[in-house]
mmCIF file of the N, C-alpha and C atoms, coordinates in Angstrom:
data_MODEL
# 
_entry.id   MODEL 
# 
loop_
_atom_site.group_PDB 
_atom_site.id 
_atom_site.type_symbol 
_atom_site.label_atom_id 
_atom_site.label_alt_id 
_atom_site.label_comp_id 
_atom_site.label_asym_id 
_atom_site.label_entity_id 
_atom_site.label_seq_id 
_atom_site.pdbx_PDB_ins_code 
_atom_site.Cartn_x 
_atom_site.Cartn_y 
_atom_site.Cartn_z 
_atom_site.occupancy 
_atom_site.B_iso_or_equiv 
_atom_site.pdbx_formal_charge 
_atom_site.auth_seq_id 
_atom_site.auth_comp_id 
_atom_site.auth_asym_id 
_atom_site.auth_atom_id 
_atom_site.pdbx_PDB_model_num 
ATOM 1   N N  . MET A 1 1  ? -133.017 -72.053 -101.724 1.00 0.00 ? 1  MET A N  1 
ATOM 2   C CA . MET A 1 1  ? -132.020 -71.043 -102.763 1.00 0.00 ? 1  MET A CA 1 
ATOM 3   C C  . MET A 1 1  ? -131.710 -72.409 -103.529 1.00 0.00 ? 1  MET A C  1 
ATOM 4   N N  . THR A 1 2  ? -131.605 -72.380 -104.924 1.00 0.00 ? 2  THR A N  1 
ATOM 5   C CA . THR A 1 2  ? -131.389 -73.075 -105.819 1.00 0.00 ? 2  THR A CA 1 
ATOM 6   C C  . THR A 1 2  ? -129.963 -73.528 -106.255 1.00 0.00 ? 2  THR A C  1 
ATOM 7   N N  . ASP A 1 3  ? -129.187 -74.329 -106.006 1.00 0.00 ? 3  ASP A N  1 
ATOM 8   C CA . ASP A 1 3  ? -127.799 -74.624 -106.312 1.00 0.00 ? 3  ASP A CA 1 
ATOM 9   C C  . ASP A 1 3  ? -127.477 -74.388 -107.656 1.00 0.00 ? 3  ASP A C  1 
ATOM 10  N N  . TYR A 1 4  ? -126.087 -74.034 -107.704 1.00 0.00 ? 4  TYR A N  1 
ATOM 11  C CA . TYR A 1 4  ? -125.567 -73.843 -109.158 1.00 0.00 ? 4  TYR A CA 1 
ATOM 12  C C  . TYR A 1 4  ? -125.550 -75.490 -109.934 1.00 0.00 ? 4  TYR A C  1 
ATOM 13  N N  . PRO A 1 5  ? -125.638 -75.759 -111.093 1.00 0.00 ? 5  PRO A N  1 
ATOM 14  C CA . PRO A 1 5  ? -125.503 -76.854 -111.689 1.00 0.00 ? 5  PRO A CA 1 
ATOM 15  C C  . PRO A 1 5  ? -123.816 -77.378 -111.663 1.00 0.00 ? 5  PRO A C  1 
ATOM 16  N N  . ALA A 1 6  ? -123.466 -78.341 -111.940 1.00 0.00 ? 6  ALA A N  1 
ATOM 17  C CA . ALA A 1 6  ? -122.087 -78.791 -112.102 1.00 0.00 ? 6  ALA A CA 1 
ATOM 18  C C  . ALA A 1 6  ? -121.888 -78.617 -113.439 1.00 0.00 ? 6  ALA A C  1 
ATOM 19  N N  . VAL A 1 7  ? -120.930 -77.623 -113.686 1.00 0.00 ? 7  VAL A N  1 
ATOM 20  C CA . VAL A 1 7  ? -120.443 -77.046 -114.974 1.00 0.00 ? 7  VAL A CA 1 
ATOM 21  C C  . VAL A 1 7  ? -118.979 -76.948 -115.080 1.00 0.00 ? 7  VAL A C  1 
ATOM 22  N N  . GLY A 1 8  ? -118.324 -77.197 -116.009 1.00 0.00 ? 8  GLY A N  1 
ATOM 23  C CA . GLY A 1 8  ? -116.957 -76.900 -116.327 1.00 0.00 ? 8  GLY A CA 1 
ATOM 24  C C  . GLY A 1 8  ? -117.013 -75.887 -117.339 1.00 0.00 ? 8  GLY A C  1 
ATOM 25  N N  . SER A 1 9  ? -115.763 -75.682 -117.860 1.00 0.00 ? 9  SER A N  1 
ATOM 26  C CA . SER A 1 9  ? -115.268 -74.563 -118.810 1.00 0.00 ? 9  SER A CA 1 
ATOM 27  C C  . SER A 1 9  ? -116.155 -74.754 -119.999 1.00 0.00 ? 9  SER A C  1 
ATOM 28  N N  . ARG A 1 10 ? -116.432 -75.839 -120.639 1.00 0.00 ? 10 ARG A N  1 
ATOM 29  C CA . ARG A 1 10 ? -116.823 -75.875 -121.711 1.00 0.00 ? 10 ARG A CA 1 
ATOM 30  C C  . ARG A 1 10 ? -118.531 -75.454 -121.654 1.00 0.00 ? 10 ARG A C  1 
ATOM 31  N N  . GLU A 1 11 ? -119.050 -75.946 -120.537 1.00 0.00 ? 11 GLU A N  1 
ATOM 32  C CA . GLU A 1 11 ? -120.560 -75.480 -120.581 1.00 0.00 ? 11 GLU A CA 1 
ATOM 33  C C  . GLU A 1 11 ? -120.512 -73.917 -120.408 1.00 0.00 ? 11 GLU A C  1 
ATOM 34  N N  . VAL A 1 12 ? -119.672 -73.547 -119.290 1.00 0.00 ? 12 VAL A N  1 
ATOM 35  C CA . VAL A 1 12 ? -119.823 -71.805 -119.269 1.00 0.00 ? 12 VAL A CA 1 
ATOM 36  C C  . VAL A 1 12 ? -119.960 -71.174 -120.564 1.00 0.00 ? 12 VAL A C  1 
ATOM 37  N N  . LYS A 1 13 ? -118.611 -71.599 -121.166 1.00 0.00 ? 13 LYS A N  1 
ATOM 38  C CA . LYS A 1 13 ? -118.387 -71.062 -122.492 1.00 0.00 ? 13 LYS A CA 1 
ATOM 39  C C  . LYS A 1 13 ? -119.543 -70.841 -123.509 1.00 0.00 ? 13 LYS A C  1 
ATOM 40  N N  . GLN A 1 14 ? -120.003 -72.246 -123.623 1.00 0.00 ? 14 GLN A N  1 
ATOM 41  C CA . GLN A 1 14 ? -121.343 -72.368 -124.195 1.00 0.00 ? 14 GLN A CA 1 
ATOM 42  C C  . GLN A 1 14 ? -122.523 -71.342 -124.015 1.00 0.00 ? 14 GLN A C  1 
ATOM 43  N N  . ALA A 1 15 ? -122.768 -71.307 -122.466 1.00 0.00 ? 15 ALA A N  1 
ATOM 44  C CA . ALA A 1 15 ? -123.522 -70.446 -122.259 1.00 0.00 ? 15 ALA A CA 1 
ATOM 45  C C  . ALA A 1 15 ? -123.480 -69.104 -122.456 1.00 0.00 ? 15 ALA A C  1 
ATOM 46  N N  . LEU A 1 16 ? -122.284 -68.613 -122.172 1.00 0.00 ? 16 LEU A N  1 
ATOM 47  C CA . LEU A 1 16 ? -121.881 -67.003 -122.285 1.00 0.00 ? 16 LEU A CA 1 
ATOM 48  C C  . LEU A 1 16 ? -121.915 -66.903 -123.787 1.00 0.00 ? 16 LEU A C  1 
ATOM 49  N N  . LYS A 1 17 ? -121.654 -67.823 -124.926 1.00 0.00 ? 17 LYS A N  1 
ATOM 50  C CA . LYS A 1 17 ? -121.882 -67.644 -126.339 1.00 0.00 ? 17 LYS A CA 1 
ATOM 51  C C  . LYS A 1 17 ? -123.238 -67.349 -126.674 1.00 0.00 ? 17 LYS A C  1 
ATOM 52  N N  . ARG A 1 18 ? -124.100 -68.339 -126.207 1.00 0.00 ? 18 ARG A N  1 
ATOM 53  C CA . ARG A 1 18 ? -125.607 -68.475 -126.214 1.00 0.00 ? 18 ARG A CA 1 
ATOM 54  C C  . ARG A 1 18 ? -126.075 -67.155 -125.701 1.00 0.00 ? 18 ARG A C  1 
ATOM 55  N N  . ALA A 1 19 ? -125.878 -66.493 -124.771 1.00 0.00 ? 19 ALA A N  1 
ATOM 56  C CA . ALA A 1 19 ? -126.165 -64.982 -124.151 1.00 0.00 ? 19 ALA A CA 1 
ATOM 57  C C  . ALA A 1 19 ? -125.657 -63.924 -124.937 1.00 0.00 ? 19 ALA A C  1 
ATOM 58  N N  . GLY A 1 20 ? -124.861 -64.235 -126.387 1.00 0.00 ? 20 GLY A N  1 
ATOM 59  C CA . GLY A 1 20 ? -124.287 -62.997 -126.708 1.00 0.00 ? 20 GLY A CA 1 
ATOM 60  C C  . GLY A 1 20 ? -123.219 -62.506 -126.486 1.00 0.00 ? 20 GLY A C  1 
ATOM 61  N N  . TRP A 1 21 ? -122.303 -63.150 -125.452 1.00 0.00 ? 21 TRP A N  1 
ATOM 62  C CA . TRP A 1 21 ? -120.824 -62.512 -125.357 1.00 0.00 ? 21 TRP A CA 1 
ATOM 63  C C  . TRP A 1 21 ? -119.838 -62.818 -126.166 1.00 0.00 ? 21 TRP A C  1 
ATOM 64  N N  . GLU A 1 22 ? -118.750 -61.982 -126.918 1.00 0.00 ? 22 GLU A N  1 
ATOM 65  C CA . GLU A 1 22 ? -118.109 -62.164 -127.644 1.00 0.00 ? 22 GLU A CA 1 
ATOM 66  C C  . GLU A 1 22 ? -116.797 -62.673 -127.010 1.00 0.00 ? 22 GLU A C  1 
ATOM 67  N N  . SER A 1 23 ? -116.060 -63.679 -127.554 1.00 0.00 ? 23 SER A N  1 
ATOM 68  C CA . SER A 1 23 ? -114.915 -64.442 -126.983 1.00 0.00 ? 23 SER A CA 1 
ATOM 69  C C  . SER A 1 23 ? -113.820 -64.157 -127.797 1.00 0.00 ? 23 SER A C  1 
ATOM 70  N N  . ARG A 1 24 ? -112.703 -64.335 -127.230 1.00 0.00 ? 24 ARG A N  1 
ATOM 71  C CA . ARG A 1 24 ? -111.041 -64.441 -127.609 1.00 0.00 ? 24 ARG A CA 1 
ATOM 72  C C  . ARG A 1 24 ? -110.410 -65.189 -127.017 1.00 0.00 ? 24 ARG A C  1 
ATOM 73  N N  . PRO A 1 25 ? -109.591 -66.235 -127.610 1.00 0.00 ? 25 PRO A N  1 
ATOM 74  C CA . PRO A 1 25 ? -108.837 -66.936 -126.679 1.00 0.00 ? 25 PRO A CA 1 
ATOM 75  C C  . PRO A 1 25 ? -107.695 -66.231 -126.237 1.00 0.00 ? 25 PRO A C  1 
ATOM 76  N N  . GLY A 1 26 ? -106.948 -66.890 -125.178 1.00 0.00 ? 26 GLY A N  1 
ATOM 77  C CA . GLY A 1 26 ? -105.953 -66.227 -124.437 1.00 0.00 ? 26 GLY A CA 1 
ATOM 78  C C  . GLY A 1 26 ? -105.035 -67.862 -124.186 1.00 0.00 ? 26 GLY A C  1 
ATOM 79  N N  . LYS A 1 27 ? -103.958 -67.604 -123.335 1.00 0.00 ? 27 LYS A N  1 
ATOM 80  C CA . LYS A 1 27 ? -103.135 -68.312 -122.995 1.00 0.00 ? 27 LYS A CA 1 
ATOM 81  C C  . LYS A 1 27 ? -103.905 -69.659 -121.953 1.00 0.00 ? 27 LYS A C  1 
ATOM 82  N N  . GLY A 1 28 ? -104.308 -70.572 -121.962 1.00 0.00 ? 28 GLY A N  1 
ATOM 83  C CA . GLY A 1 28 ? -105.219 -71.418 -121.006 1.00 0.00 ? 28 GLY A CA 1 
ATOM 84  C C  . GLY A 1 28 ? -106.284 -70.669 -120.663 1.00 0.00 ? 28 GLY A C  1 
ATOM 85  N N  . HIS A 1 29 ? -106.793 -69.682 -121.249 1.00 0.00 ? 29 HIS A N  1 
ATOM 86  C CA . HIS A 1 29 ? -108.476 -69.166 -120.668 1.00 0.00 ? 29 HIS A CA 1 
ATOM 87  C C  . HIS A 1 29 ? -108.898 -68.474 -122.053 1.00 0.00 ? 29 HIS A C  1 
ATOM 88  N N  . THR A 1 30 ? -110.066 -68.282 -121.785 1.00 0.00 ? 30 THR A N  1 
ATOM 89  C CA . THR A 1 30 ? -110.888 -67.388 -122.854 1.00 0.00 ? 30 THR A CA 1 
ATOM 90  C C  . THR A 1 30 ? -111.750 -66.273 -122.299 1.00 0.00 ? 30 THR A C  1 
ATOM 91  N N  . VAL A 1 31 ? -111.210 -64.994 -122.896 1.00 0.00 ? 31 VAL A N  1 
ATOM 92  C CA . VAL A 1 31 ? -111.915 -63.585 -122.361 1.00 0.00 ? 31 VAL A CA 1 
ATOM 93  C C  . VAL A 1 31 ? -113.134 -63.424 -123.188 1.00 0.00 ? 31 VAL A C  1 
ATOM 94  N N  . PHE A 1 32 ? -114.164 -63.159 -122.322 1.00 0.00 ? 32 PHE A N  1 
ATOM 95  C CA . PHE A 1 32 ? -115.538 -62.972 -122.790 1.00 0.00 ? 32 PHE A CA 1 
ATOM 96  C C  . PHE A 1 32 ? -115.734 -61.558 -122.819 1.00 0.00 ? 32 PHE A C  1 
ATOM 97  N N  . SER A 1 33 ? -116.469 -60.879 -123.518 1.00 0.00 ? 33 SER A N  1 
ATOM 98  C CA . SER A 1 33 ? -116.933 -59.244 -123.250 1.00 0.00 ? 33 SER A CA 1 
ATOM 99  C C  . SER A 1 33 ? -117.918 -59.169 -123.973 1.00 0.00 ? 33 SER A C  1 
ATOM 100 N N  . LYS A 1 34 ? -118.652 -58.104 -123.264 1.00 0.00 ? 34 LYS A N  1 
ATOM 101 C CA . LYS A 1 34 ? -120.115 -57.621 -123.706 1.00 0.00 ? 34 LYS A CA 1 
ATOM 102 C C  . LYS A 1 34 ? -120.289 -56.222 -123.293 1.00 0.00 ? 34 LYS A C  1 
ATOM 103 N N  . GLY A 1 35 ? -120.084 -55.284 -124.138 1.00 0.00 ? 35 GLY A N  1 
ATOM 104 C CA . GLY A 1 35 ? -120.193 -54.033 -123.693 1.00 0.00 ? 35 GLY A CA 1 
ATOM 105 C C  . GLY A 1 35 ? -119.148 -53.785 -122.909 1.00 0.00 ? 35 GLY A C  1 
ATOM 106 N N  . ARG A 1 36 ? -119.040 -52.783 -121.473 1.00 0.00 ? 36 ARG A N  1 
ATOM 107 C CA . ARG A 1 36 ? -117.899 -52.845 -120.800 1.00 0.00 ? 36 ARG A CA 1 
ATOM 108 C C  . ARG A 1 36 ? -117.754 -53.806 -119.567 1.00 0.00 ? 36 ARG A C  1 
ATOM 109 N N  . ARG A 1 37 ? -118.178 -54.908 -119.761 1.00 0.00 ? 37 ARG A N  1 
ATOM 110 C CA . ARG A 1 37 ? -118.323 -56.347 -118.855 1.00 0.00 ? 37 ARG A CA 1 
ATOM 111 C C  . ARG A 1 37 ? -117.311 -57.030 -119.508 1.00 0.00 ? 37 ARG A C  1 
ATOM 112 N N  . THR A 1 38 ? -116.264 -57.715 -118.468 1.00 0.00 ? 38 THR A N  1 
ATOM 113 C CA . THR A 1 38 ? -115.290 -58.818 -119.110 1.00 0.00 ? 38 THR A CA 1 
ATOM 114 C C  . THR A 1 38 ? -115.169 -59.809 -118.264 1.00 0.00 ? 38 THR A C  1 
ATOM 115 N N  . VAL A 1 39 ? -115.008 -61.073 -118.657 1.00 0.00 ? 39 VAL A N  1 
ATOM 116 C CA . VAL A 1 39 ? -115.330 -62.184 -117.775 1.00 0.00 ? 39 VAL A CA 1 
ATOM 117 C C  . VAL A 1 39 ? -114.022 -62.844 -118.289 1.00 0.00 ? 39 VAL A C  1 
ATOM 118 N N  . VAL A 1 40 ? -113.209 -63.724 -117.757 1.00 0.00 ? 40 VAL A N  1 
ATOM 119 C CA . VAL A 1 40 ? -112.239 -64.775 -118.055 1.00 0.00 ? 40 VAL A CA 1 
ATOM 120 C C  . VAL A 1 40 ? -112.637 -66.118 -117.499 1.00 0.00 ? 40 VAL A C  1 
ATOM 121 N N  . VAL A 1 41 ? -112.653 -67.174 -118.334 1.00 0.00 ? 41 VAL A N  1 
ATOM 122 C CA . VAL A 1 41 ? -113.101 -68.480 -117.988 1.00 0.00 ? 41 VAL A CA 1 
ATOM 123 C C  . VAL A 1 41 ? -111.733 -69.409 -118.395 1.00 0.00 ? 41 VAL A C  1 
ATOM 124 N N  . ASP A 1 42 ? -111.267 -69.866 -117.257 1.00 0.00 ? 42 ASP A N  1 
ATOM 125 C CA . ASP A 1 42 ? -110.119 -71.045 -117.798 1.00 0.00 ? 42 ASP A CA 1 
ATOM 126 C C  . ASP A 1 42 ? -110.329 -71.856 -118.631 1.00 0.00 ? 42 ASP A C  1 
ATOM 127 N N  . ASP A 1 43 ? -109.851 -72.615 -119.296 1.00 0.00 ? 43 ASP A N  1 
ATOM 128 C CA . ASP A 1 43 ? -109.870 -73.375 -120.304 1.00 0.00 ? 43 ASP A CA 1 
ATOM 129 C C  . ASP A 1 43 ? -110.117 -74.902 -119.841 1.00 0.00 ? 43 ASP A C  1 
ATOM 130 N N  . ASP A 1 44 ? -109.618 -75.019 -118.884 1.00 0.00 ? 44 ASP A N  1 
ATOM 131 C CA . ASP A 1 44 ? -109.315 -76.543 -118.291 1.00 0.00 ? 44 ASP A CA 1 
ATOM 132 C C  . ASP A 1 44 ? -109.837 -77.031 -117.098 1.00 0.00 ? 44 ASP A C  1 
ATOM 133 N N  . VAL A 1 45 ? -110.948 -76.486 -116.736 1.00 0.00 ? 45 VAL A N  1 
ATOM 134 C CA . VAL A 1 45 ? -111.908 -76.538 -115.377 1.00 0.00 ? 45 VAL A CA 1 
ATOM 135 C C  . VAL A 1 45 ? -112.825 -77.910 -115.367 1.00 0.00 ? 45 VAL A C  1 
ATOM 136 N N  . LYS A 1 46 ? -112.678 -78.602 -114.967 1.00 0.00 ? 46 LYS A N  1 
ATOM 137 C CA . LYS A 1 46 ? -113.658 -79.790 -115.017 1.00 0.00 ? 46 LYS A CA 1 
ATOM 138 C C  . LYS A 1 46 ? -115.200 -79.433 -114.405 1.00 0.00 ? 46 LYS A C  1 
ATOM 139 N N  . ARG A 1 47 ? -114.951 -79.029 -113.029 1.00 0.00 ? 47 ARG A N  1 
ATOM 140 C CA . ARG A 1 47 ? -116.057 -78.371 -112.458 1.00 0.00 ? 47 ARG A CA 1 
ATOM 141 C C  . ARG A 1 47 ? -115.910 -77.316 -111.480 1.00 0.00 ? 47 ARG A C  1 
ATOM 142 N N  . PHE A 1 48 ? -116.293 -75.864 -111.856 1.00 0.00 ? 48 PHE A N  1 
ATOM 143 C CA . PHE A 1 48 ? -116.419 -74.715 -111.247 1.00 0.00 ? 48 PHE A CA 1 
ATOM 144 C C  . PHE A 1 48 ? -116.769 -74.912 -109.985 1.00 0.00 ? 48 PHE A C  1 
ATOM 145 N N  . SER A 1 49 ? -116.519 -74.561 -108.361 1.00 0.00 ? 49 SER A N  1 
ATOM 146 C CA . SER A 1 49 ? -117.129 -74.360 -107.438 1.00 0.00 ? 49 SER A CA 1 
ATOM 147 C C  . SER A 1 49 ? -118.033 -73.214 -107.518 1.00 0.00 ? 49 SER A C  1 
ATOM 148 N N  . ALA A 1 50 ? -119.038 -73.491 -106.462 1.00 0.00 ? 50 ALA A N  1 
ATOM 149 C CA . ALA A 1 50 ? -120.116 -72.646 -106.547 1.00 0.00 ? 50 ALA A CA 1 
ATOM 150 C C  . ALA A 1 50 ? -119.732 -71.115 -106.184 1.00 0.00 ? 50 ALA A C  1 
ATOM 151 N N  . LYS A 1 51 ? -118.575 -70.913 -105.114 1.00 0.00 ? 51 LYS A N  1 
ATOM 152 C CA . LYS A 1 51 ? -118.130 -69.694 -105.158 1.00 0.00 ? 51 LYS A CA 1 
ATOM 153 C C  . LYS A 1 51 ? -117.255 -68.991 -106.061 1.00 0.00 ? 51 LYS A C  1 
ATOM 154 N N  . LEU A 1 52 ? -116.721 -69.976 -107.277 1.00 0.00 ? 52 LEU A N  1 
ATOM 155 C CA . LEU A 1 52 ? -116.364 -69.192 -108.466 1.00 0.00 ? 52 LEU A CA 1 
ATOM 156 C C  . LEU A 1 52 ? -117.444 -68.969 -109.378 1.00 0.00 ? 52 LEU A C  1 
ATOM 157 N N  . LEU A 1 53 ? -118.366 -69.832 -109.656 1.00 0.00 ? 53 LEU A N  1 
ATOM 158 C CA . LEU A 1 53 ? -119.462 -69.608 -110.311 1.00 0.00 ? 53 LEU A CA 1 
ATOM 159 C C  . LEU A 1 53 ? -120.490 -67.947 -109.765 1.00 0.00 ? 53 LEU A C  1 
ATOM 160 N N  . GLY A 1 54 ? -120.365 -67.799 -108.465 1.00 0.00 ? 54 GLY A N  1 
ATOM 161 C CA . GLY A 1 54 ? -120.821 -66.626 -108.072 1.00 0.00 ? 54 GLY A CA 1 
ATOM 162 C C  . GLY A 1 54 ? -120.078 -65.205 -108.195 1.00 0.00 ? 54 GLY A C  1 
ATOM 163 N N  . LEU A 1 55 ? -118.812 -65.589 -108.083 1.00 0.00 ? 55 LEU A N  1 
ATOM 164 C CA . LEU A 1 55 ? -117.939 -64.499 -108.524 1.00 0.00 ? 55 LEU A CA 1 
ATOM 165 C C  . LEU A 1 55 ? -118.187 -64.242 -110.141 1.00 0.00 ? 55 LEU A C  1 
ATOM 166 N N  . MET A 1 56 ? -118.186 -65.085 -111.119 1.00 0.00 ? 56 MET A N  1 
ATOM 167 C CA . MET A 1 56 ? -118.580 -64.730 -112.476 1.00 0.00 ? 56 MET A CA 1 
ATOM 168 C C  . MET A 1 56 ? -119.611 -64.303 -112.562 1.00 0.00 ? 56 MET A C  1 
ATOM 169 N N  . ARG A 1 57 ? -120.747 -64.996 -111.736 1.00 0.00 ? 57 ARG A N  1 
ATOM 170 C CA . ARG A 1 57 ? -122.130 -64.314 -112.037 1.00 0.00 ? 57 ARG A CA 1 
ATOM 171 C C  . ARG A 1 57 ? -122.021 -62.504 -111.675 1.00 0.00 ? 57 ARG A C  1 
ATOM 172 N N  . ARG A 1 58 ? -121.399 -62.076 -110.538 1.00 0.00 ? 58 ARG A N  1 
ATOM 173 C CA . ARG A 1 58 ? -121.176 -60.876 -110.374 1.00 0.00 ? 58 ARG A CA 1 
ATOM 174 C C  . ARG A 1 58 ? -120.739 -60.051 -111.421 1.00 0.00 ? 58 ARG A C  1 
ATOM 175 N N  . GLN A 1 59 ? -119.510 -60.834 -112.235 1.00 0.00 ? 59 GLN A N  1 
ATOM 176 C CA . GLN A 1 59 ? -118.882 -59.881 -113.139 1.00 0.00 ? 59 GLN A CA 1 
ATOM 177 C C  . GLN A 1 59 ? -119.850 -60.033 -114.548 1.00 0.00 ? 59 GLN A C  1 
ATOM 178 N N  . ILE A 1 60 ? -120.646 -61.059 -114.667 1.00 0.00 ? 60 ILE A N  1 
ATOM 179 C CA . ILE A 1 60 ? -121.752 -61.130 -115.843 1.00 0.00 ? 60 ILE A CA 1 
ATOM 180 C C  . ILE A 1 60 ? -122.648 -60.256 -115.582 1.00 0.00 ? 60 ILE A C  1 
ATOM 181 N N  . GLY A 1 61 ? -123.149 -59.972 -114.260 1.00 0.00 ? 61 GLY A N  1 
ATOM 182 C CA . GLY A 1 61 ? -124.316 -59.136 -114.242 1.00 0.00 ? 61 GLY A CA 1 
ATOM 183 C C  . GLY A 1 61 ? -125.653 -59.378 -114.184 1.00 0.00 ? 61 GLY A C  1 
ATOM 184 N N  . MET A 1 62 ? -125.827 -60.720 -113.698 1.00 0.00 ? 62 MET A N  1 
ATOM 185 C CA . MET A 1 62 ? -127.188 -61.357 -113.819 1.00 0.00 ? 62 MET A CA 1 
ATOM 186 C C  . MET A 1 62 ? -127.093 -61.623 -112.372 1.00 0.00 ? 62 MET A C  1 
ATOM 187 N N  . ASP A 1 63 ? -129.028 -61.941 -112.221 1.00 0.00 ? 63 ASP A N  1 
ATOM 188 C CA . ASP A 1 63 ? -128.883 -62.548 -110.803 1.00 0.00 ? 63 ASP A CA 1 
ATOM 189 C C  . ASP A 1 63 ? -128.763 -64.244 -110.832 1.00 0.00 ? 63 ASP A C  1 
ATOM 190 N N  . ARG A 1 64 ? -128.920 -64.528 -109.771 1.00 0.00 ? 64 ARG A N  1 
ATOM 191 C CA . ARG A 1 64 ? -128.562 -65.771 -109.489 1.00 0.00 ? 64 ARG A CA 1 
ATOM 192 C C  . ARG A 1 64 ? -129.244 -67.126 -110.250 1.00 0.00 ? 64 ARG A C  1 
ATOM 193 N N  . GLU A 1 65 ? -130.888 -66.596 -110.413 1.00 0.00 ? 65 GLU A N  1 
ATOM 194 C CA . GLU A 1 65 ? -131.563 -67.741 -111.106 1.00 0.00 ? 65 GLU A CA 1 
ATOM 195 C C  . GLU A 1 65 ? -131.648 -67.428 -112.512 1.00 0.00 ? 65 GLU A C  1 
ATOM 196 N N  . SER A 1 66 ? -131.116 -66.301 -112.954 1.00 0.00 ? 66 SER A N  1 
ATOM 197 C CA . SER A 1 66 ? -130.814 -66.258 -114.316 1.00 0.00 ? 66 SER A CA 1 
ATOM 198 C C  . SER A 1 66 ? -129.745 -66.581 -114.785 1.00 0.00 ? 66 SER A C  1 
ATOM 199 N N  . LEU A 1 67 ? -128.545 -66.881 -114.049 1.00 0.00 ? 67 LEU A N  1 
ATOM 200 C CA . LEU A 1 67 ? -127.268 -67.808 -114.386 1.00 0.00 ? 67 LEU A CA 1 
ATOM 201 C C  . LEU A 1 67 ? -127.486 -69.183 -114.336 1.00 0.00 ? 67 LEU A C  1 
ATOM 202 N N  . ILE A 1 68 ? -128.228 -69.596 -113.244 1.00 0.00 ? 68 ILE A N  1 
ATOM 203 C CA . ILE A 1 68 ? -128.885 -71.080 -113.496 1.00 0.00 ? 68 ILE A CA 1 
ATOM 204 C C  . ILE A 1 68 ? -129.410 -71.494 -114.779 1.00 0.00 ? 68 ILE A C  1 
ATOM 205 N N  . ALA A 1 69 ? -130.453 -70.657 -114.762 1.00 0.00 ? 69 ALA A N  1 
ATOM 206 C CA . ALA A 1 69 ? -131.241 -71.110 -116.138 1.00 0.00 ? 69 ALA A CA 1 
ATOM 207 C C  . ALA A 1 69 ? -130.311 -70.916 -117.381 1.00 0.00 ? 69 ALA A C  1 
ATOM 208 N N  . LEU A 1 70 ? -129.191 -70.078 -117.279 1.00 0.00 ? 70 LEU A N  1 
ATOM 209 C CA . LEU A 1 70 ? -128.700 -69.772 -118.687 1.00 0.00 ? 70 LEU A CA 1 
ATOM 210 C C  . LEU A 1 70 ? -127.569 -71.272 -118.338 1.00 0.00 ? 70 LEU A C  1 
ATOM 211 N N  . LEU A 1 71 ? -127.018 -71.601 -117.323 1.00 0.00 ? 71 LEU A N  1 
ATOM 212 C CA . LEU A 1 71 ? -126.123 -72.576 -117.385 1.00 0.00 ? 71 LEU A CA 1 
ATOM 213 C C  . LEU A 1 71 ? -126.812 -74.164 -117.659 1.00 0.00 ? 71 LEU A C  1 
ATOM 214 N N  . ARG A 1 72 ? -128.325 -73.894 -117.553 1.00 0.00 ? 72 ARG A N  1 
ATOM 215 C CA . ARG A 1 72 ? -128.769 -75.365 -117.730 1.00 0.00 ? 72 ARG A CA 1 
ATOM 216 C C  . ARG A 1 72 ? -129.500 -75.169 -119.243 1.00 0.00 ? 72 ARG A C  1 
ATOM 217 N N  . GLY A 1 73 ? -129.494 -74.278 -119.789 1.00 0.00 ? 73 GLY A N  1 
ATOM 218 C CA . GLY A 1 73 ? -129.681 -74.172 -121.155 1.00 0.00 ? 73 GLY A CA 1 
ATOM 219 C C  . GLY A 1 73 ? -131.325 -73.587 -121.428 1.00 0.00 ? 73 GLY A C  1 
ATOM 220 N N  . ASP A 1 74 ? -131.789 -73.260 -120.485 1.00 0.00 ? 74 ASP A N  1 
ATOM 221 C CA . ASP A 1 74 ? -133.302 -72.813 -120.337 1.00 0.00 ? 74 ASP A CA 1 
ATOM 222 C C  . ASP A 1 74 ? -133.427 -71.579 -121.345 1.00 0.00 ? 74 ASP A C  1 
ATOM 223 N N  . GLU A 1 75 ? -133.773 -71.536 -122.204 1.00 0.00 ? 75 GLU A N  1 
ATOM 224 C CA . GLU A 1 75 ? -133.801 -70.483 -123.128 1.00 0.00 ? 75 GLU A CA 1 
ATOM 225 C C  . GLU A 1 75 ? -135.107 -69.528 -122.906 1.00 0.00 ? 75 GLU A C  1 
ATOM 226 N N  . SER A 1 76 ? -135.833 -70.202 -122.049 1.00 0.00 ? 76 SER A N  1 
ATOM 227 C CA . SER A 1 76 ? -137.065 -69.246 -121.764 1.00 0.00 ? 76 SER A CA 1 
ATOM 228 C C  . SER A 1 76 ? -137.145 -68.134 -120.854 1.00 0.00 ? 76 SER A C  1 
ATOM 229 N N  . ARG A 1 77 ? -135.723 -67.962 -120.176 1.00 0.00 ? 77 ARG A N  1 
ATOM 230 C CA . ARG A 1 77 ? -135.668 -66.965 -119.018 1.00 0.00 ? 77 ARG A CA 1 
ATOM 231 C C  . ARG A 1 77 ? -134.912 -65.900 -119.785 1.00 0.00 ? 77 ARG A C  1 
# 
């Protein structure tokens, strides 16, 4: 089982934008939406825990390996 990379708010936001998610700012967070799915990302997190990344993964609707590839910037997946 592959571990999630050490990522913070900035990396998660960049990855979601690369994946085509629309963003809108909130107070202390950013709301991303794509179709009927919505994900809220806190703005000032230095490093997300694996548990939080797993919860985001379910909200995004990706499998574990695809999310890891997206967070690492692997565009081939």
